[in-house]
MARGU-635867 format. One record per residue: residue number from 1; residue in three letters; chain; x, y, z of N, C-alpha, C in turn. Coordinates in steps of 0.02 Angstrom, whole numbers, plus 50000, padded with zeros to 5 digits. Example, Ala and Ser with C-alpha at 12.3 -4.5 7.8 and 13.67 -1.06 7.14 Angstrom:
% residues 2
+-----+------+------+--------+---------+-------+---------+----------+-------+--------+---------+-------+
: pos : code : unit : n_east : n_north :  n_up : ca_east : ca_north : ca_up : c_east : c_north :  c_up :
+-----+------+------+--------+---------+-------+---------+----------+-------+--------+---------+-------+
:   1 :  Ala :    A :  50660 :   49716 : 50390 :   50615 :    49775 : 50390 :  50660 :   49835 : 50390 :
:   2 :  Ser :    A :  50642 :   49888 : 50354 :   50684 :    49947 : 50357 :  50645 :   50002 : 50394 :
+-----+------+------+--------+---------+-------+---------+----------+-------+--------+---------+-------+
//
This chain:
% residues 81
+-----+------+------+--------+---------+-------+---------+----------+-------+--------+---------+-------+
: pos : code : unit : n_east : n_north :  n_up : ca_east : ca_north : ca_up : c_east : c_north :  c_up :
+-----+------+------+--------+---------+-------+---------+----------+-------+--------+---------+-------+
:   1 :  Met :    A :  55262 :   48587 : 54969 :   55230 :    48634 : 54961 :  55146 :   48637 : 54964 :
:   2 :  Gly :    A :  55142 :   48693 : 55012 :   55059 :    48684 : 55038 :  55007 :   48729 : 54978 :
:   3 :  Met :    A :  54946 :   48679 : 54958 :   54895 :    48708 : 54938 :  54867 :   48775 : 54959 :
:   4 :  Arg :    A :  54854 :   48805 : 54901 :   54812 :    48871 : 54915 :  54735 :   48870 : 54888 :
:   5 :  Ala :    A :  54707 :   48888 : 54942 :   54623 :    48861 : 54925 :  54599 :   48938 : 54875 :
:   6 :  Thr :    A :  54573 :   48923 : 54805 :   54542 :    48981 : 54766 :  54494 :   48972 : 54735 :
:   7 :  Gly :    A :  54439 :   49018 : 54745 :   54387 :    49002 : 54732 :  54383 :   48985 : 54640 :
:   8 :  Val :    A :  54330 :   48962 : 54626 :   54311 :    48964 : 54575 :  54271 :   49029 : 54522 :
:   9 :  Arg :    A :  54318 :   49051 : 54485 :   54307 :    49102 : 54448 :  54235 :   49119 : 54412 :
:  10 :  Ser :    A :  54189 :   49175 : 54411 :   54130 :    49174 : 54346 :  54167 :   49190 : 54303 :
:  11 :  Ser :    A :  54140 :   49222 : 54261 :   54150 :    49256 : 54180 :  54154 :   49324 : 54202 :
:  12 :  Ala :    A :  54112 :   49345 : 54271 :   54131 :    49415 : 54291 :  54183 :   49424 : 54317 :
:  13 :  Gly :    A :  54214 :   49369 : 54340 :   54281 :    49395 : 54394 :  54276 :   49396 : 54454 :
:  14 :  Met :    A :  54218 :   49370 : 54471 :   54224 :    49384 : 54557 :  54196 :   49301 : 54577 :
:  15 :  Asp :    A :  54218 :   49278 : 54615 :   54220 :    49216 : 54632 :  54166 :   49205 : 54675 :
:  16 :  Val :    A :  54151 :   49147 : 54693 :   54090 :    49118 : 54678 :  54066 :   49134 : 54786 :
:  17 :  Met :    A :  54142 :   49124 : 54793 :   54121 :    49141 : 54884 :  54111 :   49221 : 54888 :
:  18 :  Gly :    A :  54131 :   49267 : 54860 :   54113 :    49329 : 54868 :  54058 :   49348 : 54846 :
:  19 :  Arg :    A :  54015 :   49293 : 54780 :   53947 :    49302 : 54769 :  53914 :   49304 : 54832 :
:  20 :  Ala :    A :  53903 :   49252 : 54848 :   53875 :    49209 : 54920 :  53865 :   49259 : 54966 :
:  21 :  Ile :    A :  53928 :   49275 : 55016 :   53938 :    49335 : 55053 :  53884 :   49395 : 55033 :
:  22 :  Ala :    A :  53900 :   49414 : 54965 :   53853 :    49475 : 54937 :  53793 :   49468 : 54952 :
:  23 :  Ala :    A :  53762 :   49404 : 54922 :   53703 :    49405 : 54932 :  53668 :   49399 : 54995 :
:  24 :  Ile :    A :  53718 :   49356 : 55057 :   53687 :    49363 : 55112 :  53673 :   49418 : 55150 :
:  25 :  Ser :    A :  53743 :   49453 : 55139 :   53752 :    49519 : 55153 :  53686 :   49562 : 55136 :
:  26 :  Val :    A :  53655 :   49567 : 55077 :   53602 :    49608 : 55063 :  53547 :   49588 : 55089 :
:  27 :  Ser :    A :  53536 :   49499 : 55087 :   53466 :    49502 : 55110 :  53464 :   49505 : 55191 :
:  28 :  Ala :    A :  53523 :   49489 : 55239 :   53537 :    49537 : 55318 :  53526 :   49594 : 55314 :
:  29 :  Val :    A :  53531 :   49643 : 55268 :   53517 :    49701 : 55296 :  53440 :   49707 : 55277 :
:  30 :  Ala :    A :  53422 :   49685 : 55225 :   53339 :    49688 : 55246 :  53309 :   49680 : 55278 :
:  31 :  Leu :    A :  53329 :   49625 : 55324 :   53302 :    49595 : 55386 :  53307 :   49634 : 55450 :
:  32 :  Leu :    A :  53357 :   49693 : 55459 :   53364 :    49744 : 55486 :  53293 :   49784 : 55521 :
:  33 :  Pro :    A :  53300 :   49799 : 55553 :   53226 :    49868 : 55590 :  53262 :   49920 : 55566 :
:  34 :  Arg :    A :  53195 :   49948 : 55535 :   53214 :    50023 : 55502 :  53175 :   50055 : 55545 :
:  35 :  Pro :    A :  53213 :   50092 : 55589 :   53184 :    50141 : 55650 :  53143 :   50189 : 55627 :
:  36 :  Phe :    A :  53146 :   50217 : 55570 :   53135 :    50280 : 55535 :  53074 :   50267 : 55496 :
:  37 :  Ala :    A :  53043 :   50191 : 55474 :   53030 :    50191 : 55416 :  52954 :   50220 : 55427 :
:  38 :  Phe :    A :  52903 :   50217 : 55498 :   52849 :    50268 : 55516 :  52854 :   50335 : 55497 :
:  39 :  Leu :    A :  52911 :   50348 : 55470 :   52901 :    50418 : 55457 :  52900 :   50443 : 55398 :
:  40 :  Lys :    A :  52911 :   50391 : 55332 :   52893 :    50415 : 55277 :  52828 :   50433 : 55253 :
:  41 :  Pro :    A :  52779 :   50394 : 55289 :   52703 :    50412 : 55276 :  52670 :   50480 : 55284 :
:  42 :  Ala :    A :  52720 :   50484 : 55343 :   52674 :    50550 : 55380 :  52734 :   50608 : 55338 :
:  43 :  Leu :    A :  52788 :   50588 : 55331 :   52816 :    50650 : 55283 :  52799 :   50658 : 55203 :
:  44 :  Ala :    A :  52778 :   50606 : 55194 :   52720 :    50637 : 55128 :  52675 :   50647 : 55114 :
:  45 :  Ala :    A :  52619 :   50647 : 55177 :   52554 :    50691 : 55206 :  52591 :   50729 : 55197 :
:  46 :  Phe :    A :  52634 :   50759 : 55250 :   52652 :    50833 : 55264 :  52679 :   50869 : 55191 :
:  47 :  Trp :    A :  52705 :   50836 : 55156 :   52737 :    50878 : 55107 :  52671 :   50889 : 55057 :
:  48 :  His :    A :  52624 :   50831 : 55045 :   52582 :    50834 : 54990 :  52524 :   50878 : 55031 :
:  49 :  Glu :    A :  52517 :   50894 : 55089 :   52471 :    50964 : 55139 :  52517 :   51020 : 55115 :
:  50 :  Leu :    A :  52581 :   51032 : 55119 :   52592 :    51086 : 55112 :  52601 :   51113 : 55035 :
:  51 :  Thr :    A :  52617 :   51069 : 55003 :   52628 :    51073 : 54928 :  52557 :   51101 : 54896 :
:  52 :  Arg :    A :  52505 :   51062 : 54931 :   52434 :    51053 : 54865 :  52424 :   51121 : 54845 :
:  53 :  Asp :    A :  52418 :   51176 : 54877 :   52412 :    51242 : 54850 :  52441 :   51292 : 54792 :
:  54 :  Met :    A :  52497 :   51265 : 54802 :   52558 :    51294 : 54811 :  52546 :   51309 : 54721 :
:  55 :  Gly :    A :  52561 :   51248 : 54675 :   52540 :    51257 : 54634 :  52476 :   51245 : 54573 :
:  56 :  Gly :    A :  52424 :   51243 : 54620 :   52358 :    51241 : 54606 :  52348 :   51283 : 54540 :
:  57 :  Arg :    A :  52284 :   51272 : 54523 :   52260 :    51283 : 54442 :  52222 :   51334 : 54465 :
:  58 :  Tyr :    A :  52218 :   51404 : 54419 :   52178 :    51452 : 54426 :  52090 :   51425 : 54406 :
:  59 :  Arg :    A :  52072 :   51459 : 54465 :   51988 :    51420 : 54465 :  51958 :   51497 : 54496 :
:  60 :  Pro :    A :  51919 :   51525 : 54438 :   51891 :    51578 : 54417 :  51833 :   51593 : 54464 :
:  61 :  Glu :    A :  51807 :   51532 : 54482 :   51757 :    51543 : 54530 :  51752 :   51550 : 54588 :
:  62 :  Arg :    A :  51808 :   51548 : 54599 :   51835 :    51554 : 54677 :  51856 :   51623 : 54681 :
:  63 :  His :    A :  51861 :   51655 : 54623 :   51887 :    51750 : 54625 :  51807 :   51789 : 54588 :
:  64 :  Tyr :    A :  51795 :   51754 : 54546 :   51743 :    51800 : 54521 :  51685 :   51823 : 54539 :
:  65 :  Met :    A :  51683 :   51871 : 54550 :   51600 :    51899 : 54595 :  51552 :   51929 : 54529 :
:  66 :  Arg :    A :  51509 :   51915 : 54542 :   51458 :    51947 : 54511 :  51419 :   51995 : 54501 :
:  67 :  Gly :    A :  51407 :   52021 : 54578 :   51379 :    52080 : 54599 :  51319 :   52046 : 54621 :
:  68 :  Pro :    A :  51277 :   52100 : 54633 :   51220 :    52108 : 54677 :  51171 :   52056 : 54634 :
:  69 :  Gly :    A :  51133 :   51999 : 54685 :   51081 :    51969 : 54632 :  51008 :   52019 : 54650 :
:  70 :  Pro :    A :  50963 :   51973 : 54616 :   50892 :    51981 : 54606 :  50863 :   51995 : 54692 :
:  71 :  Lys :    A :  50876 :   51969 : 54737 :   50843 :    51980 : 54785 :  50885 :   52020 : 54825 :
:  72 :  Tyr :    A :  50949 :   52057 : 54828 :   50972 :    52098 : 54841 :  50936 :   52175 : 54816 :
:  73 :  Arg :    A :  50945 :   52155 : 54762 :   50904 :    52220 : 54714 :  50832 :   52231 : 54729 :
:  74 :  Ala :    A :  50802 :   52178 : 54766 :   50710 :    52181 : 54785 :  50701 :   52225 : 54847 :
:  75 :  Lys :    A :  50752 :   52179 : 54884 :   50770 :    52218 : 54969 :  50778 :   52289 : 54968 :
:  76 :  His :    A :  50838 :   52328 : 54920 :   50867 :    52375 : 54927 :  50833 :   52441 : 54877 :
:  77 :  Gly :    A :  50765 :   52410 : 54838 :   50738 :    52453 : 54803 :  50790 :   52478 : 54715 :
:  78 :  Leu :    A :  50816 :   52432 : 54718 :   50863 :    52453 : 54636 :  50821 :   52411 : 54567 :
:  79 :  Pro :    A :  50790 :   52447 : 54518 :   50773 :    52415 : 54479 :  50803 :   52360 : 54435 :
:  80 :  Pro :    A :  50779 :   52304 : 54426 :   50821 :    52240 : 54387 :  50851 :   52249 : 54345 :
:  81 :  Leu :    A :  50886 :   52220 : 54310 :   50945 :    52231 : 54265 :  50885 :   52197 : 54197 :
+-----+------+------+--------+---------+-------+---------+----------+-------+--------+---------+-------+
//
């Protein structure tokens, strides 16, 4: 009778060899080049610029006009308030 190779089973049911292969695979994937990694900061900056003013707070000083000031009144001969 021939011997059949079986791995040592862990409590989770995954054998030691399977865990080793999984660990090597994950670390190997981390070493692969990422051709589009440089796009992430560029896209983030573009999105920030695009959405910066969409949900901005109301700033009354940007919209509120008080009317002509004292120099305008003096120049055009209007009475001071």
